[in-house]
mmCIF file of the N, C-alpha and C atoms, coordinates in Angstrom:
data_MODEL
# 
_entry.id   MODEL 
# 
loop_
_atom_site.group_PDB 
_atom_site.id 
_atom_site.type_symbol 
_atom_site.label_atom_id 
_atom_site.label_alt_id 
_atom_site.label_comp_id 
_atom_site.label_asym_id 
_atom_site.label_entity_id 
_atom_site.label_seq_id 
_atom_site.pdbx_PDB_ins_code 
_atom_site.Cartn_x 
_atom_site.Cartn_y 
_atom_site.Cartn_z 
_atom_site.occupancy 
_atom_site.B_iso_or_equiv 
_atom_site.pdbx_formal_charge 
_atom_site.auth_seq_id 
_atom_site.auth_comp_id 
_atom_site.auth_asym_id 
_atom_site.auth_atom_id 
_atom_site.pdbx_PDB_model_num 
ATOM 1   N N  . MET A 1 1  ? -21.290 -52.430 36.917 1.00 0.00 ? 1  MET A N  1 
ATOM 2   C CA . MET A 1 1  ? -21.953 -52.957 35.742 1.00 0.00 ? 1  MET A CA 1 
ATOM 3   C C  . MET A 1 1  ? -22.941 -54.077 36.122 1.00 0.00 ? 1  MET A C  1 
ATOM 4   N N  . ALA A 1 2  ? -22.569 -54.859 37.134 1.00 0.00 ? 2  ALA A N  1 
ATOM 5   C CA . ALA A 1 2  ? -23.442 -55.953 37.558 1.00 0.00 ? 2  ALA A CA 1 
ATOM 6   C C  . ALA A 1 2  ? -24.730 -55.405 38.167 1.00 0.00 ? 2  ALA A C  1 
ATOM 7   N N  . HIS A 1 3  ? -24.616 -54.248 38.811 1.00 0.00 ? 3  HIS A N  1 
ATOM 8   C CA . HIS A 1 3  ? -25.813 -53.638 39.399 1.00 0.00 ? 3  HIS A CA 1 
ATOM 9   C C  . HIS A 1 3  ? -26.795 -53.214 38.319 1.00 0.00 ? 3  HIS A C  1 
ATOM 10  N N  . ALA A 1 4  ? -26.296 -52.725 37.213 1.00 0.00 ? 4  ALA A N  1 
ATOM 11  C CA . ALA A 1 4  ? -27.172 -52.296 36.123 1.00 0.00 ? 4  ALA A CA 1 
ATOM 12  C C  . ALA A 1 4  ? -27.955 -53.479 35.569 1.00 0.00 ? 4  ALA A C  1 
ATOM 13  N N  . ALA A 1 5  ? -27.311 -54.614 35.435 1.00 0.00 ? 5  ALA A N  1 
ATOM 14  C CA . ALA A 1 5  ? -27.998 -55.806 34.929 1.00 0.00 ? 5  ALA A CA 1 
ATOM 15  C C  . ALA A 1 5  ? -29.053 -56.269 35.930 1.00 0.00 ? 5  ALA A C  1 
ATOM 16  N N  . TRP A 1 6  ? -28.725 -56.179 37.214 1.00 0.00 ? 6  TRP A N  1 
ATOM 17  C CA . TRP A 1 6  ? -29.673 -56.586 38.244 1.00 0.00 ? 6  TRP A CA 1 
ATOM 18  C C  . TRP A 1 6  ? -30.890 -55.676 38.239 1.00 0.00 ? 6  TRP A C  1 
ATOM 19  N N  . TYR A 1 7  ? -30.657 -54.360 38.147 1.00 0.00 ? 7  TYR A N  1 
ATOM 20  C CA . TYR A 1 7  ? -31.763 -53.407 38.099 1.00 0.00 ? 7  TYR A CA 1 
ATOM 21  C C  . TYR A 1 7  ? -32.618 -53.619 36.862 1.00 0.00 ? 7  TYR A C  1 
ATOM 22  N N  . MET A 1 8  ? -31.978 -53.888 35.736 1.00 0.00 ? 8  MET A N  1 
ATOM 23  C CA . MET A 1 8  ? -32.719 -54.101 34.495 1.00 0.00 ? 8  MET A CA 1 
ATOM 24  C C  . MET A 1 8  ? -33.594 -55.354 34.615 1.00 0.00 ? 8  MET A C  1 
ATOM 25  N N  . SER A 1 9  ? -33.057 -56.431 35.189 1.00 0.00 ? 9  SER A N  1 
ATOM 26  C CA . SER A 1 9  ? -33.857 -57.646 35.332 1.00 0.00 ? 9  SER A CA 1 
ATOM 27  C C  . SER A 1 9  ? -35.001 -57.424 36.318 1.00 0.00 ? 9  SER A C  1 
ATOM 28  N N  . LEU A 1 10 ? -34.770 -56.632 37.358 1.00 0.00 ? 10 LEU A N  1 
ATOM 29  C CA . LEU A 1 10 ? -35.825 -56.313 38.312 1.00 0.00 ? 10 LEU A CA 1 
ATOM 30  C C  . LEU A 1 10 ? -36.932 -55.509 37.633 1.00 0.00 ? 10 LEU A C  1 
ATOM 31  N N  . ILE A 1 11 ? -36.558 -54.516 36.872 1.00 0.00 ? 11 ILE A N  1 
ATOM 32  C CA . ILE A 1 11 ? -37.542 -53.682 36.164 1.00 0.00 ? 11 ILE A CA 1 
ATOM 33  C C  . ILE A 1 11 ? -38.342 -54.521 35.181 1.00 0.00 ? 11 ILE A C  1 
ATOM 34  N N  . LEU A 1 12 ? -37.659 -55.384 34.432 1.00 0.00 ? 12 LEU A N  1 
ATOM 35  C CA . LEU A 1 12 ? -38.362 -56.229 33.465 1.00 0.00 ? 12 LEU A CA 1 
ATOM 36  C C  . LEU A 1 12 ? -39.298 -57.214 34.181 1.00 0.00 ? 12 LEU A C  1 
ATOM 37  N N  . SER A 1 13 ? -38.882 -57.731 35.326 1.00 0.00 ? 13 SER A N  1 
ATOM 38  C CA . SER A 1 13 ? -39.737 -58.647 36.081 1.00 0.00 ? 13 SER A CA 1 
ATOM 39  C C  . SER A 1 13 ? -40.995 -57.940 36.569 1.00 0.00 ? 13 SER A C  1 
ATOM 40  N N  . VAL A 1 14 ? -40.834 -56.732 37.078 1.00 0.00 ? 14 VAL A N  1 
ATOM 41  C CA . VAL A 1 14 ? -41.977 -55.964 37.563 1.00 0.00 ? 14 VAL A CA 1 
ATOM 42  C C  . VAL A 1 14 ? -42.918 -55.642 36.402 1.00 0.00 ? 14 VAL A C  1 
ATOM 43  N N  . LEU A 1 15 ? -42.379 -55.230 35.289 1.00 0.00 ? 15 LEU A N  1 
ATOM 44  C CA . LEU A 1 15 ? -43.220 -54.918 34.130 1.00 0.00 ? 15 LEU A CA 1 
ATOM 45  C C  . LEU A 1 15 ? -43.955 -56.157 33.632 1.00 0.00 ? 15 LEU A C  1 
ATOM 46  N N  . LEU A 1 16 ? -43.285 -57.298 33.635 1.00 0.00 ? 16 LEU A N  1 
ATOM 47  C CA . LEU A 1 16 ? -43.930 -58.538 33.215 1.00 0.00 ? 16 LEU A CA 1 
ATOM 48  C C  . LEU A 1 16 ? -45.056 -58.902 34.175 1.00 0.00 ? 16 LEU A C  1 
ATOM 49  N N  . PHE A 1 17 ? -44.802 -58.749 35.462 1.00 0.00 ? 17 PHE A N  1 
ATOM 50  C CA . PHE A 1 17 ? -45.816 -59.030 36.466 1.00 0.00 ? 17 PHE A CA 1 
ATOM 51  C C  . PHE A 1 17 ? -47.031 -58.125 36.282 1.00 0.00 ? 17 PHE A C  1 
ATOM 52  N N  . LEU A 1 18 ? -46.794 -56.838 36.077 1.00 0.00 ? 18 LEU A N  1 
ATOM 53  C CA . LEU A 1 18 ? -47.893 -55.890 35.917 1.00 0.00 ? 18 LEU A CA 1 
ATOM 54  C C  . LEU A 1 18 ? -48.661 -56.129 34.621 1.00 0.00 ? 18 LEU A C  1 
ATOM 55  N N  . SER A 1 19 ? -47.954 -56.475 33.560 1.00 0.00 ? 19 SER A N  1 
ATOM 56  C CA . SER A 1 19 ? -48.637 -56.687 32.291 1.00 0.00 ? 19 SER A CA 1 
ATOM 57  C C  . SER A 1 19 ? -49.430 -57.989 32.292 1.00 0.00 ? 19 SER A C  1 
ATOM 58  N N  . ALA A 1 20 ? -49.063 -58.936 33.151 1.00 0.00 ? 20 ALA A N  1 
ATOM 59  C CA . ALA A 1 20 ? -49.813 -60.190 33.221 1.00 0.00 ? 20 ALA A CA 1 
ATOM 60  C C  . ALA A 1 20 ? -51.221 -59.952 33.749 1.00 0.00 ? 20 ALA A C  1 
ATOM 61  N N  . GLY A 1 21 ? -51.415 -58.894 34.515 1.00 0.00 ? 21 GLY A N  1 
ATOM 62  C CA . GLY A 1 21 ? -52.733 -58.582 35.051 1.00 0.00 ? 21 GLY A CA 1 
ATOM 63  C C  . GLY A 1 21 ? -53.645 -57.909 34.043 1.00 0.00 ? 21 GLY A C  1 
ATOM 64  N N  . CYS A 1 22 ? -53.084 -57.427 32.973 1.00 0.00 ? 22 CYS A N  1 
ATOM 65  C CA . CYS A 1 22 ? -53.863 -56.742 31.941 1.00 0.00 ? 22 CYS A CA 1 
ATOM 66  C C  . CYS A 1 22 ? -54.261 -57.752 30.885 1.00 0.00 ? 22 CYS A C  1 
ATOM 67  N N  . ASP A 1 23 ? -55.543 -57.931 30.689 1.00 0.00 ? 23 ASP A N  1 
ATOM 68  C CA . ASP A 1 23 ? -56.039 -58.872 29.699 1.00 0.00 ? 23 ASP A CA 1 
ATOM 69  C C  . ASP A 1 23 ? -56.987 -58.124 28.771 1.00 0.00 ? 23 ASP A C  1 
ATOM 70  N N  . SER A 1 24 ? -56.500 -57.802 27.599 1.00 0.00 ? 24 SER A N  1 
ATOM 71  C CA . SER A 1 24 ? -57.320 -57.026 26.666 1.00 0.00 ? 24 SER A CA 1 
ATOM 72  C C  . SER A 1 24 ? -58.437 -57.868 26.055 1.00 0.00 ? 24 SER A C  1 
ATOM 73  N N  . GLY A 1 25 ? -58.332 -59.193 26.104 1.00 0.00 ? 25 GLY A N  1 
ATOM 74  C CA . GLY A 1 25 ? -59.345 -60.058 25.523 1.00 0.00 ? 25 GLY A CA 1 
ATOM 75  C C  . GLY A 1 25 ? -60.445 -60.427 26.493 1.00 0.00 ? 25 GLY A C  1 
ATOM 76  N N  . HIS A 1 26 ? -60.459 -59.831 27.650 1.00 0.00 ? 26 HIS A N  1 
ATOM 77  C CA . HIS A 1 26 ? -61.446 -60.166 28.675 1.00 0.00 ? 26 HIS A CA 1 
ATOM 78  C C  . HIS A 1 26 ? -62.797 -59.567 28.325 1.00 0.00 ? 26 HIS A C  1 
ATOM 79  N N  . GLU A 1 27 ? -63.814 -60.420 28.347 1.00 0.00 ? 27 GLU A N  1 
ATOM 80  C CA . GLU A 1 27 ? -65.167 -59.944 28.097 1.00 0.00 ? 27 GLU A CA 1 
ATOM 81  C C  . GLU A 1 27 ? -65.828 -59.648 29.439 1.00 0.00 ? 27 GLU A C  1 
ATOM 82  N N  . PRO A 1 28 ? -66.516 -58.532 29.547 1.00 0.00 ? 28 PRO A N  1 
ATOM 83  C CA . PRO A 1 28 ? -67.196 -58.243 30.811 1.00 0.00 ? 28 PRO A CA 1 
ATOM 84  C C  . PRO A 1 28 ? -68.296 -59.267 31.062 1.00 0.00 ? 28 PRO A C  1 
ATOM 85  N N  . THR A 1 29 ? -68.431 -59.687 32.304 1.00 0.00 ? 29 THR A N  1 
ATOM 86  C CA . THR A 1 29 ? -69.458 -60.670 32.634 1.00 0.00 ? 29 THR A CA 1 
ATOM 87  C C  . THR A 1 29 ? -70.773 -59.955 32.887 1.00 0.00 ? 29 THR A C  1 
ATOM 88  N N  . SER A 1 30 ? -71.833 -60.622 32.535 1.00 0.00 ? 30 SER A N  1 
ATOM 89  C CA . SER A 1 30 ? -73.142 -60.045 32.784 1.00 0.00 ? 30 SER A CA 1 
ATOM 90  C C  . SER A 1 30 ? -73.530 -60.303 34.226 1.00 0.00 ? 30 SER A C  1 
ATOM 91  N N  . GLY A 1 31 ? -74.450 -59.574 34.739 1.00 0.00 ? 31 GLY A N  1 
ATOM 92  C CA . GLY A 1 31 ? -74.868 -59.694 36.123 1.00 0.00 ? 31 GLY A CA 1 
ATOM 93  C C  . GLY A 1 31 ? -75.627 -60.967 36.419 1.00 0.00 ? 31 GLY A C  1 
ATOM 94  N N  . THR A 1 32 ? -76.154 -61.638 35.387 1.00 0.00 ? 32 THR A N  1 
ATOM 95  C CA . THR A 1 32 ? -76.960 -62.825 35.626 1.00 0.00 ? 32 THR A CA 1 
ATOM 96  C C  . THR A 1 32 ? -76.135 -64.100 35.614 1.00 0.00 ? 32 THR A C  1 
ATOM 97  N N  . LYS A 1 33 ? -74.967 -64.106 35.020 1.00 0.00 ? 33 LYS A N  1 
ATOM 98  C CA . LYS A 1 33 ? -74.137 -65.303 34.964 1.00 0.00 ? 33 LYS A CA 1 
ATOM 99  C C  . LYS A 1 33 ? -73.228 -65.362 36.185 1.00 0.00 ? 33 LYS A C  1 
ATOM 100 N N  . THR A 1 34 ? -73.105 -66.551 36.746 1.00 0.00 ? 34 THR A N  1 
ATOM 101 C CA . THR A 1 34 ? -72.171 -66.767 37.837 1.00 0.00 ? 34 THR A CA 1 
ATOM 102 C C  . THR A 1 34 ? -70.964 -67.495 37.252 1.00 0.00 ? 34 THR A C  1 
ATOM 103 N N  . THR A 1 35 ? -69.823 -66.854 37.320 1.00 0.00 ? 35 THR A N  1 
ATOM 104 C CA . THR A 1 35 ? -68.620 -67.459 36.778 1.00 0.00 ? 35 THR A CA 1 
ATOM 105 C C  . THR A 1 35 ? -67.819 -68.099 37.897 1.00 0.00 ? 35 THR A C  1 
ATOM 106 N N  . SER A 1 36 ? -66.837 -68.868 37.508 1.00 0.00 ? 36 SER A N  1 
ATOM 107 C CA . SER A 1 36 ? -65.983 -69.496 38.502 1.00 0.00 ? 36 SER A CA 1 
ATOM 108 C C  . SER A 1 36 ? -65.178 -68.440 39.259 1.00 0.00 ? 36 SER A C  1 
ATOM 109 N N  . GLN A 1 37 ? -64.858 -67.335 38.607 1.00 0.00 ? 37 GLN A N  1 
ATOM 110 C CA . GLN A 1 37 ? -64.140 -66.256 39.279 1.00 0.00 ? 37 GLN A CA 1 
ATOM 111 C C  . GLN A 1 37 ? -65.003 -65.646 40.376 1.00 0.00 ? 37 GLN A C  1 
ATOM 112 N N  . ASP A 1 38 ? -66.294 -65.470 40.112 1.00 0.00 ? 38 ASP A N  1 
ATOM 113 C CA . ASP A 1 38 ? -67.202 -64.936 41.126 1.00 0.00 ? 38 ASP A CA 1 
ATOM 114 C C  . ASP A 1 38 ? -67.290 -65.886 42.317 1.00 0.00 ? 38 ASP A C  1 
ATOM 115 N N  . THR A 1 39 ? -67.355 -67.184 42.025 1.00 0.00 ? 39 THR A N  1 
ATOM 116 C CA . THR A 1 39 ? -67.434 -68.183 43.086 1.00 0.00 ? 39 THR A CA 1 
ATOM 117 C C  . THR A 1 39 ? -66.171 -68.160 43.929 1.00 0.00 ? 39 THR A C  1 
ATOM 118 N N  . ILE A 1 40 ? -65.027 -68.095 43.271 1.00 0.00 ? 40 ILE A N  1 
ATOM 119 C CA . ILE A 1 40 ? -63.754 -68.046 43.991 1.00 0.00 ? 40 ILE A CA 1 
ATOM 120 C C  . ILE A 1 40 ? -63.682 -66.788 44.831 1.00 0.00 ? 40 ILE A C  1 
ATOM 121 N N  . LEU A 1 41 ? -64.114 -65.678 44.285 1.00 0.00 ? 41 LEU A N  1 
ATOM 122 C CA . LEU A 1 41 ? -64.081 -64.422 45.029 1.00 0.00 ? 41 LEU A CA 1 
ATOM 123 C C  . LEU A 1 41 ? -64.964 -64.503 46.266 1.00 0.00 ? 41 LEU A C  1 
ATOM 124 N N  . LYS A 1 42 ? -66.153 -65.065 46.109 1.00 0.00 ? 42 LYS A N  1 
ATOM 125 C CA . LYS A 1 42 ? -67.059 -65.209 47.252 1.00 0.00 ? 42 LYS A CA 1 
ATOM 126 C C  . LYS A 1 42 ? -66.440 -66.102 48.320 1.00 0.00 ? 42 LYS A C  1 
ATOM 127 N N  . GLU A 1 43 ? -65.777 -67.178 47.899 1.00 0.00 ? 43 GLU A N  1 
ATOM 128 C CA . GLU A 1 43 ? -65.138 -68.081 48.846 1.00 0.00 ? 43 GLU A CA 1 
ATOM 129 C C  . GLU A 1 43 ? -63.991 -67.388 49.576 1.00 0.00 ? 43 GLU A C  1 
ATOM 130 N N  . GLN A 1 44 ? -63.294 -66.495 48.896 1.00 0.00 ? 44 GLN A N  1 
ATOM 131 C CA . GLN A 1 44 ? -62.186 -65.785 49.519 1.00 0.00 ? 44 GLN A CA 1 
ATOM 132 C C  . GLN A 1 44 ? -62.686 -64.685 50.449 1.00 0.00 ? 44 GLN A C  1 
ATOM 133 N N  . LEU A 1 45 ? -63.843 -64.110 50.166 1.00 0.00 ? 45 LEU A N  1 
ATOM 134 C CA . LEU A 1 45 ? -64.384 -63.036 50.991 1.00 0.00 ? 45 LEU A CA 1 
ATOM 135 C C  . LEU A 1 45 ? -65.135 -63.548 52.217 1.00 0.00 ? 45 LEU A C  1 
ATOM 136 N N  . LYS A 1 46 ? -65.539 -64.815 52.202 1.00 0.00 ? 46 LYS A N  1 
ATOM 137 C CA . LYS A 1 46 ? -66.287 -65.363 53.329 1.00 0.00 ? 46 LYS A CA 1 
ATOM 138 C C  . LYS A 1 46 ? -65.501 -65.276 54.640 1.00 0.00 ? 46 LYS A C  1 
ATOM 139 N N  . PRO A 1 47 ? -64.226 -65.647 54.691 1.00 0.00 ? 47 PRO A N  1 
ATOM 140 C CA . PRO A 1 47 ? -63.490 -65.505 55.961 1.00 0.00 ? 47 PRO A CA 1 
ATOM 141 C C  . PRO A 1 47 ? -63.404 -64.050 56.429 1.00 0.00 ? 47 PRO A C  1 
ATOM 142 N N  . LEU A 1 48 ? -63.340 -63.121 55.502 1.00 0.00 ? 48 LEU A N  1 
ATOM 143 C CA . LEU A 1 48 ? -63.306 -61.712 55.878 1.00 0.00 ? 48 LEU A CA 1 
ATOM 144 C C  . LEU A 1 48 ? -64.632 -61.307 56.520 1.00 0.00 ? 48 LEU A C  1 
ATOM 145 N N  . ASP A 1 49 ? -65.730 -61.740 55.944 1.00 0.00 ? 49 ASP A N  1 
ATOM 146 C CA . ASP A 1 49 ? -67.036 -61.440 56.525 1.00 0.00 ? 49 ASP A CA 1 
ATOM 147 C C  . ASP A 1 49 ? -67.178 -62.081 57.909 1.00 0.00 ? 49 ASP A C  1 
ATOM 148 N N  . ASP A 1 50 ? -66.700 -63.316 58.033 1.00 0.00 ? 50 ASP A N  1 
ATOM 149 C CA . ASP A 1 50 ? -66.753 -63.990 59.334 1.00 0.00 ? 50 ASP A CA 1 
ATOM 150 C C  . ASP A 1 50 ? -65.924 -63.233 60.367 1.00 0.00 ? 50 ASP A C  1 
ATOM 151 N N  . ALA A 1 51 ? -64.762 -62.761 59.964 1.00 0.00 ? 51 ALA A N  1 
ATOM 152 C CA . ALA A 1 51 ? -63.898 -62.009 60.874 1.00 0.00 ? 51 ALA A CA 1 
ATOM 153 C C  . ALA A 1 51 ? -64.565 -60.703 61.303 1.00 0.00 ? 51 ALA A C  1 
ATOM 154 N N  . LYS A 1 52 ? -65.274 -60.066 60.391 1.00 0.00 ? 52 LYS A N  1 
ATOM 155 C CA . LYS A 1 52 ? -65.985 -58.830 60.740 1.00 0.00 ? 52 LYS A CA 1 
ATOM 156 C C  . LYS A 1 52 ? -67.071 -59.108 61.775 1.00 0.00 ? 52 LYS A C  1 
ATOM 157 N N  . LYS A 1 53 ? -67.762 -60.236 61.624 1.00 0.00 ? 53 LYS A N  1 
ATOM 158 C CA . LYS A 1 53 ? -68.799 -60.600 62.590 1.00 0.00 ? 53 LYS A CA 1 
ATOM 159 C C  . LYS A 1 53 ? -68.184 -60.863 63.953 1.00 0.00 ? 53 LYS A C  1 
ATOM 160 N N  . VAL A 1 54 ? -67.053 -61.563 63.978 1.00 0.00 ? 54 VAL A N  1 
ATOM 161 C CA . VAL A 1 54 ? -66.372 -61.846 65.244 1.00 0.00 ? 54 VAL A CA 1 
ATOM 162 C C  . VAL A 1 54 ? -65.903 -60.544 65.882 1.00 0.00 ? 54 VAL A C  1 
ATOM 163 N N  . GLU A 1 55 ? -65.360 -59.651 65.060 1.00 0.00 ? 55 GLU A N  1 
ATOM 164 C CA . GLU A 1 55 ? -64.898 -58.360 65.586 1.00 0.00 ? 55 GLU A CA 1 
ATOM 165 C C  . GLU A 1 55 ? -66.061 -57.583 66.199 1.00 0.00 ? 55 GLU A C  1 
ATOM 166 N N  . GLN A 1 56 ? -67.207 -57.590 65.540 1.00 0.00 ? 56 GLN A N  1 
ATOM 167 C CA . GLN A 1 56 ? -68.382 -56.890 66.058 1.00 0.00 ? 56 GLN A CA 1 
ATOM 168 C C  . GLN A 1 56 ? -68.821 -57.499 67.393 1.00 0.00 ? 56 GLN A C  1 
ATOM 169 N N  . THR A 1 57 ? -68.820 -58.821 67.478 1.00 0.00 ? 57 THR A N  1 
ATOM 170 C CA . THR A 1 57 ? -69.197 -59.499 68.721 1.00 0.00 ? 57 THR A CA 1 
ATOM 171 C C  . THR A 1 57 ? -68.225 -59.156 69.846 1.00 0.00 ? 57 THR A C  1 
ATOM 172 N N  . LEU A 1 58 ? -66.932 -59.161 69.534 1.00 0.00 ? 58 LEU A N  1 
ATOM 173 C CA . LEU A 1 58 ? -65.931 -58.814 70.543 1.00 0.00 ? 58 LEU A CA 1 
ATOM 174 C C  . LEU A 1 58 ? -66.074 -57.367 71.000 1.00 0.00 ? 58 LEU A C  1 
ATOM 175 N N  . GLN A 1 59 ? -66.383 -56.482 70.067 1.00 0.00 ? 59 GLN A N  1 
ATOM 176 C CA . GLN A 1 59 ? -66.560 -55.077 70.420 1.00 0.00 ? 59 GLN A CA 1 
ATOM 177 C C  . GLN A 1 59 ? -67.772 -54.895 71.318 1.00 0.00 ? 59 GLN A C  1 
ATOM 178 N N  . GLN A 1 60 ? -68.850 -55.605 71.011 1.00 0.00 ? 60 GLN A N  1 
ATOM 179 C CA . GLN A 1 60 ? -70.044 -55.526 71.856 1.00 0.00 ? 60 GLN A CA 1 
ATOM 180 C C  . GLN A 1 60 ? -69.756 -56.053 73.254 1.00 0.00 ? 60 GLN A C  1 
ATOM 181 N N  . ALA A 1 61 ? -68.993 -57.140 73.342 1.00 0.00 ? 61 ALA A N  1 
ATOM 182 C CA . ALA A 1 61 ? -68.640 -57.695 74.650 1.00 0.00 ? 61 ALA A CA 1 
ATOM 183 C C  . ALA A 1 61 ? -67.753 -56.735 75.432 1.00 0.00 ? 61 ALA A C  1 
ATOM 184 N N  . ALA A 1 62 ? -66.826 -56.092 74.748 1.00 0.00 ? 62 ALA A N  1 
ATOM 185 C CA . ALA A 1 62 ? -65.943 -55.129 75.415 1.00 0.00 ? 62 ALA A CA 1 
ATOM 186 C C  . ALA A 1 62 ? -66.738 -53.924 75.902 1.00 0.00 ? 62 ALA A C  1 
ATOM 187 N N  . ASP A 1 63 ? -67.681 -53.462 75.093 1.00 0.00 ? 63 ASP A N  1 
ATOM 188 C CA . ASP A 1 63 ? -68.535 -52.337 75.508 1.00 0.00 ? 63 ASP A CA 1 
ATOM 189 C C  . ASP A 1 63 ? -69.382 -52.712 76.727 1.00 0.00 ? 63 ASP A C  1 
ATOM 190 N N  . LYS A 1 64 ? -69.919 -53.927 76.715 1.00 0.00 ? 64 LYS A N  1 
ATOM 191 C CA . LYS A 1 64 ? -70.739 -54.386 77.835 1.00 0.00 ? 64 LYS A CA 1 
ATOM 192 C C  . LYS A 1 64 ? -69.888 -54.494 79.104 1.00 0.00 ? 64 LYS A C  1 
ATOM 193 N N  . GLN A 1 65 ? -68.682 -55.016 78.965 1.00 0.00 ? 65 GLN A N  1 
ATOM 194 C CA . GLN A 1 65 ? -67.792 -55.133 80.105 1.00 0.00 ? 65 GLN A CA 1 
ATOM 195 C C  . GLN A 1 65 ? -67.411 -53.752 80.638 1.00 0.00 ? 65 GLN A C  1 
ATOM 196 N N  . ALA A 1 66 ? -67.129 -52.818 79.752 1.00 0.00 ? 66 ALA A N  1 
ATOM 197 C CA . ALA A 1 66 ? -66.787 -51.461 80.187 1.00 0.00 ? 66 ALA A CA 1 
ATOM 198 C C  . ALA A 1 66 ? -67.959 -50.817 80.908 1.00 0.00 ? 66 ALA A C  1 
ATOM 199 N N  . GLU A 1 67 ? -69.174 -51.049 80.422 1.00 0.00 ? 67 GLU A N  1 
ATOM 200 C CA . GLU A 1 67 ? -70.365 -50.497 81.069 1.00 0.00 ? 67 GLU A CA 1 
ATOM 201 C C  . GLU A 1 67 ? -70.555 -51.117 82.449 1.00 0.00 ? 67 GLU A C  1 
ATOM 202 N N  . THR A 1 68 ? -70.331 -52.422 82.556 1.00 0.00 ? 68 THR A N  1 
ATOM 203 C CA . THR A 1 68 ? -70.446 -53.099 83.856 1.00 0.00 ? 68 THR A CA 1 
ATOM 204 C C  . THR A 1 68 ? -69.425 -52.541 84.839 1.00 0.00 ? 68 THR A C  1 
ATOM 205 N N  . ILE A 1 69 ? -68.211 -52.358 84.403 1.00 0.00 ? 69 ILE A N  1 
ATOM 206 C CA . ILE A 1 69 ? -67.171 -51.790 85.269 1.00 0.00 ? 69 ILE A CA 1 
ATOM 207 C C  . ILE A 1 69 ? -67.535 -50.376 85.679 1.00 0.00 ? 69 ILE A C  1 
ATOM 208 N N  . LYS A 1 70 ? -68.073 -49.627 84.733 1.00 0.00 ? 70 LYS A N  1 
ATOM 209 C CA . LYS A 1 70 ? -68.470 -48.244 85.036 1.00 0.00 ? 70 LYS A CA 1 
ATOM 210 C C  . LYS A 1 70 ? -69.580 -48.219 86.079 1.00 0.00 ? 70 LYS A C  1 
ATOM 211 N N  . GLN A 1 71 ? -70.545 -49.135 85.967 1.00 0.00 ? 71 GLN A N  1 
ATOM 212 C CA . GLN A 1 71 ? -71.653 -49.194 86.929 1.00 0.00 ? 71 GLN A CA 1 
ATOM 213 C C  . GLN A 1 71 ? -71.149 -49.620 88.316 1.00 0.00 ? 71 GLN A C  1 
ATOM 214 N N  . GLN A 1 72 ? -70.169 -50.496 88.362 1.00 0.00 ? 72 GLN A N  1 
ATOM 215 C CA . GLN A 1 72 ? -69.666 -50.979 89.645 1.00 0.00 ? 72 GLN A CA 1 
ATOM 216 C C  . GLN A 1 72 ? -68.830 -49.949 90.372 1.00 0.00 ? 72 GLN A C  1 
ATOM 217 N N  . THR A 1 73 ? -68.228 -49.028 89.627 1.00 0.00 ? 73 THR A N  1 
ATOM 218 C CA . THR A 1 73 ? -67.385 -48.015 90.255 1.00 0.00 ? 73 THR A CA 1 
ATOM 219 C C  . THR A 1 73 ? -68.168 -46.808 90.724 1.00 0.00 ? 73 THR A C  1 
ATOM 220 N N  . LYS A 1 74 ? -69.444 -46.747 90.416 1.00 0.00 ? 74 LYS A N  1 
ATOM 221 C CA . LYS A 1 74 ? -70.258 -45.593 90.857 1.00 0.00 ? 74 LYS A CA 1 
ATOM 222 C C  . LYS A 1 74 ? -70.571 -45.677 92.313 1.00 0.00 ? 74 LYS A C  1 
# 
């Protein structure tokens, strides 16, 4: 019986969490207005963009090193 109560509370918690993301009163933002949400999103995406640049640089360095090794073994 205790398991049923635990499962019910888990299900209700998940449903509450999922329903909190649904906002029926949300107005779509226009493309010309910059909202605080857009600013926050840009700030959160900046480290991802930086990481992509670092990954690209590392990949280029690895390719160059592999080419150098290939040339030396000929």
